[in-house]
C-alpha positions, 0 to 999 in steps of 0.5 A, a space after each residue: 713282765 717275766 725275764 729268764 736270765 742266766 749268769 755269764 761272767 758276772 752278767 745276766 743274759 736273757 734266755 729267749 723262749 726259756 722253758 721253766 721246766 727245763 732249766 740248767 742245773 749247773 748255772 745260776 738262773 735269775 727269773 725276774 717278775 716285774 708287775 706280773 699278770 695272773 698268767 705269768 704268776 700261775 706259770 711260775 707257780 705251776 712250773 717251778 712249784 713255788 708256794 703261791 703266797 711266796 710269789 704273791 707276797 711282793 704284789 701287796 703294797 702292805 707286805 712287810 719285810 720277813 723271812 720264810 722257808 717252805 719245808 715241802 718245796 725247800 724254797 726260801 723267801 726273803 722280803 724287804 722294802 726298796 725305795 722308789 720314786 712316785 711320779 704323781 704330783 698328787 701323791 702324799 710323798 715324792 718317795 715311798 717303799 715297795 716290797 721286793 721278794 727274793 725266792 731261792 732254791 738251789 741255783 734258781 733265784 726268782 724276784 717279784 716286784 711291782 716296779 722295775 728299777 735301774 739297780 736291777 739293770 746294774 746287777 744284770 750288766 754287772 756294773 755295780 761298785 765292787 766296794 758295795 758288792 764285796 765281790 759277793 756271788 750271792 744275788 740276794 746279797 747283791 740286791 740287799 746292798 744295791 737297794 740299801 745304797 739307793 736309800 742313801 741316794 734318795 736321802 741325799 736328794 731329800 736333804 737337798 730338796 728340804 734345804 731348798 724348800 727351807 730357804 724359800 720358806 724364809 724368803 717367800 710370802 707364798 708359803 703354802 706350796 713350800 710347806 706342802 712340799 716339806 710335808 711330802 718330804 717328811 712323809 717320805 722320810 717316815 716311809 723310809 724309817 719304817 721300812 729300814 727299821 724292819 729291814 734291819 730285823 730281816 738282815 739280822 735274821 739272815 746273819 743268824 742263819 746256819 751254814 754261813 761262810 766267813 765271806 757271807 758273814 762279812 757281807 751281811 755285816 756290811 749290809 746291816 751297817 749300810 741299813 743302820 747308817 741309812 736309818 740314822 740318816 733318815 731319823 736325823 733328817 726327820 728331826 731337822 725337818 721337824 725343827 725347821 717347821 717348828 721354828 717357822 711356826 714360831 716365827 708365824 706365831 710371833 708375827 701374828 702376835 705383833 699384828 694383833 698388838 698393832 690392831 689392839 693399839 689401833 682399836 684402843 685409839 679409835 675407841 676414844 673418838 667413838 666414845 665421844 661421838 656417841 656421847 655427843 649424839 645423845 639428845 641431852 644438853 652437853 658442854 659447848 652447846 650454846 656456842 653456835 652450830 659449828 664451834 662445838 663441833 670443831 672443839 669436840 673434833 680437836 679434843 678427840 684428835 688431841 686425846 688420840 695423839 696423847 694415847 698413841 704417844 703413851 702406848 706405842 713407845 711403852 709397848 715394847 718396854 712393857 713386854 721387857 718388864 713382863 719378860 724380866 718378871 718371868 725370868 725372875 720367877 723362874 730363877 726364884 723357883 730354881 733357887 728354891 728347888 736347889 735349896 730343897 
C-alpha cells in the first residue's frame, strides 16, 4: 500500500491521485509504503530516483539498523528496528521487531515498513504527546521517539504477563503451558534487546552528524536517553525472568529429590520381605520347617512385618537428621577452607 501525504498544520493529509513526478517543493511530503508490492516499489524507485537498495532495505526481516547516504542522488537512509505484535499463537514470541526505513531528501520523506502501526496514524493525525515529540518538526525524529516509547509500552505488557505467569507457575500443576509462555516472553525480550542495542548505535551516529541545530541535538539526546532506558528495562526483565525460571527449576529439582528419597526408602523396606521370601523359596531344609504346613508361613510373615517396621522406624525419622548432619559437614568444610585462605 502506498500513501502520499502533505503536511497541513501539523497533520498529514492524504493526496488523492498524487503524481510523484510533480510534488510541491515548498511543502513537507510523506510517502508511506506499507508491505508494498513490486509495482509500488518500482514506481517509487523510477519516479523519485531513489536507490533500489534503500527502498528494499526494510522489506528484509534480517536487515539491521544503519545509516547511509547516496552521494549521487543525495538521498539519506535511516534504518532502525520497531516493535510489533505477533498475532500467531504458534510463533516463538508474542512480540518481535521489524525494520523501518526512512529515506529523506529535501522536503520528501519516504518510509518503508512491512506492517502498519497505530503510531503511524498518531503522526498523521498529530496526536502524539508534546513531551515525547519535543515539538520537533523533523518527521524522522518523530518516528524515532514514537516507536521507542512504544518499546516501553510493550515492555510493561511483558512485565505484567510474566508476573501473571509466575504466579500461575507456583500455584498450578500444569506447568508446561506456563513455562512455554515464559519462554516466549523471554524470546521477545531477546529480540528487543538486540534491536535496541543497534538502535542506540544509529541514534549516536545521528548525533555525530554535522549541521545540527541545538534543538536537533536536544531532541536526539532525548532519543538516546529513551532508547537506553528501554534497553536497561529490557535487560532487567530478562534477568528477573531468568532468575524466576532458575528458581522454579530448583524447586522442581528439590521435589524430585524428595520423591526419589521416598522411593528409595520404600525400595529398601520392600527388599527385606523379598530377600526372606527368596530364601524360603529354595528347596533346602530351613528353620521352622518341622512345625507343620501353615505355622512356618505365619512365623516368617510375622518376622518380615516386624523387620519392615523396625527398618522403617529407623530410616524415616533419621533421614532428615542425616541430611542436616551432611549439610553441617559441608558448612564446616567451607568455613575451614575460608579460614585457610584468610590465613594464607
